[in-house]
N, C-alpha and C positions, 0 to 999 in steps of 0.2 A: 620408617614414616613411608606411608603410600603414595603413589601416584597421585596428582592433585586433579581432579575432576577439570575435562577440558572442553571448552566447546568453542566452536569457530564461525566467520561468517566468510562465504565464499563468492565468487561474482569477476568477472571479466571487462572491465579493470576493477580493481578492488580498493586501489591506495585512498578515494575518497569519501568511504562508508565511515558512516559516525556511530554504528552499533559497538565499535569496542568500548568507547566510553562511560556511550549508555548502559549495555549490561554491565561495565566492570562497576559502575554507582550502583545498578540495583543488587547486585552479589554483594557489595561493600553493607550497604545497609544493612541487608539481610543476614551479614554476617559468617556467608558461605566464602571459604578459600576456596573458589575457582578461578580456572584461567579462561580466557576468550580471545581468541588471536583471529586476523584475517590471513587469509591465502588465495590469491591467485589463482583462479581454475578456469580453464576452459569446457565449453561445453563438450569438445570431443574427448577430454581429458576426466569428465565428471565421474563415470562411471567407476572405472581403474582405481581413481583417486578416494572413491567412497570407500570401496571393499578394502581398500591400504590402512583408512583410519577409524571405521566403525568399531573396531573391538575396544580401541582405549578413549572414545570420542561420546560426549552424552547427548551433544544435538547440533545442528547445524542450521545457521541462519544463509537465506541463498538470496542473492540479488539477481539480477541480468546478467547474464542471459541464460538462468541456472533454474529458472522457476517450473518450466517443463519438463527438463530432467529431474527434478525433484519429485515431480509428481507422476514419472514414471518408475522412481523408484522406490515410492512407498508400496507399503504393501496394505494399510489402512489409509483414511483419509477423512478428515471433517467433512462436513457438508459444505462448509465454503470453498473448500479446497475441489471438491468434485464438481460444484457448479462452474465452477472458474477454468478448469483445468491447469491452476497453477499452485504450485507448494511452495512458499518461500518462508518454512519451517519445518526439519525433520526433527524427531528422536529417536535415537538410536538405542534406547537402552531395554528394548523389549524383544531383542532377539531379530526382529524384522522394522525397516524405519516405517515411523507413525509420519505423516504427513497433515501438515494445516497450512491454511492459507489467515495470516493476519493482519492482511492488507486491507480484507475488507471490512475489519472489525476496527482498525485503524483510521480508516475514513469514517465509519458509523461515530465512533465515540469522538472524532476529534469535532465533527458537524454540530454532533449533540452539546460539545465542550460550547460552542459559539451559538448556542440557541434554537439549532435546527433540531426538529422533531415533531415530525408529520408532514409529508410532503404530500402533494398530488400530482406536480409534474415536476421534471427537472430537465436539465442540459448537462450533455457531455460534451468536451469538446475533444477530437482524437478517436481512431476506432482501435487502437491496439491494444498490447496485453494488459496495460492497469484499467484500460476504457471496462475490460470485462468486470474487474475487481468494482469498479465505479457503480456500474449497473447495478451487480448486488445490493451495495451496500445502500444505494438510493432505494432500491425496492425494500430494504428490509426497513428503512426509514419512513414508507407508505407509498413512494411515487408509484404510481401506474401508467403514468405518459412521459416515456423519454423522450427528447430529440437528441441525435447523435450528429455532431458536426465533424464532416469528416472531407478529405479530397478525393476520394472516391466512392461514391455510393456502393459499390460492390462489397467494399469495407467491410461495411455494417453489417452484411449479412448473417455470420456468428453471433451479432449482437442481439438480432432480430428474433436468431433461434432462441439465444437462450431467455430473452425478454417474454416468449412464447411457455418457455416453461414457470418463469418467476410468475407470469400473470400480468406480465408488464407490455404495453403498445411502446414499438420503437420505432422512432421516422426517422428514416436520413435526410440530412440536408448538406450542401455545398456551402465553402466559405464566401461563395458569389451572394449567397443571400444577402436582401440590401435592410431586411427589417424582421427580426425574430419574435415569436411570441414571448412575453413576460413568463419568468419563471420565479420563483422561488431562491433557486440554488443553481450553481452552475460548476459543474466538476472537469477542469482543465488538465489533460491526461499528456500532453505532448512535450519532447523533451526540451529542458531550458533552453537550448541554442535554436528552437526550430523557429524560421523565418514566415513572420505571418504580414500583410499588407495591412497598413493603416486601414483602410478603409471596413477588413472585414473584423478588425477587431474591436472597432469604436461601435460597428454593429452588433456585434453582440454585449458590447458593454452599455449599450443604451436599453437592452432587454431588461438590464437592471438584477437585482436578487443578489446574493452572498456568492462572490468565487471562492473557491476551493481550488488553488490550483497546487498539484502536487508536487511541483519543483522546489526544493530546497534549496539548491546549488548556485542557481545563476537568478537571484534577486535582486531586483525586481522583473519580470517578465514582459512581453508586449504588451499580455493579456492584464497583469494586475496593474500595468499602466494607463491602459485606457479606462480599467474597471475605477481608478482615482482620478483619471479626469472626469468621468461621469458623475462622480459622486458616491460611490458604492462600495462596499466594503469588499476587502480581498485578502485572504490567508495565504501564506504560502504553504508549502507540503510537511513543515517543520512536524505541523501538530500531529499529522496522519504518521510520521516516522517516529514521534515520542510513543505514540499510541498503541501503534504495531508492535513496537521495539516491549512494552508492558507486556502484550499481550505473549510475545514469545518467553519473556522471563516465567509469565506463569507455565508456560508448556513445560520449560525445562526444570522449572521447580517440580509444580504438581503434577504434569503429565497432560493439563486439560486447560484450553486458554478462558475457560467460564469459571475458575476456581481463584477467586480471589487469593493475592499474598498478603503473610500475615503485615499488618501494618501498611497497607499499600497506599493508603494516602502519602507518608512519610518518602515512600518509595519513589513514588510518583514525581513529588515536588523536588525530589534530589535530583532525579532522572532530568528535572525539567530543567533545572539549575546546570547541571552539565551540559544540556545541549543548546543552554544561552551563552555558554561561557563563563558560568559564574560558580 
């Protein structure tokens, strides 16, 4: 009997990752006898570790802080990875790594599932790496004006340059703003434990719209609590996590995040139950 097909998720830290249960569930439904493990890999050790596992590993899911290293390692990348400079999925079956960014699609699919499709304006809270994926996602949903709320306005400069390539006008504002323009959707990309002053989050919540907070391990967040106080809907990052994992499964099975899985509705439903602990 030959070796089982192996997949892994890498990051630093990695013990919190929900990817193993999501992927194991998907491959079980698909009838694939594949393994999916987790490995703590630092950014400094990434290249050496990749070289050691590539011959016997079908693919990798990458979490922080390895998405930039994944981008550098990929010899070919999909359009979303090229736009964001981030790769969270590496396919290793073709002799050289192919890189994909499924975070963008995860945000798009989760927002569409919540009834959002067709935006004029949106708001992003935070200007880190995940904000880049959020900007591409809201642009794909039609947004042409995006406000980015950040502690340091200069941190928004890369997002403004990306906006120029996407045809999106990006404006930077600080957390000290007391009144924001109403938008249909706010995507929060801050870490779960980020400290935010109550007046700042209340001002954001008063602008209304749906909140998608990409955090899923620290819920509720300061922002989601403020949205609740204001009577507006708030989503955790679990939807993004679920849908980006489904797109990764597509990559690992078919080599293409745009190719649907066999009986994909059943696969997604099973993954959703696994994520919810059912």
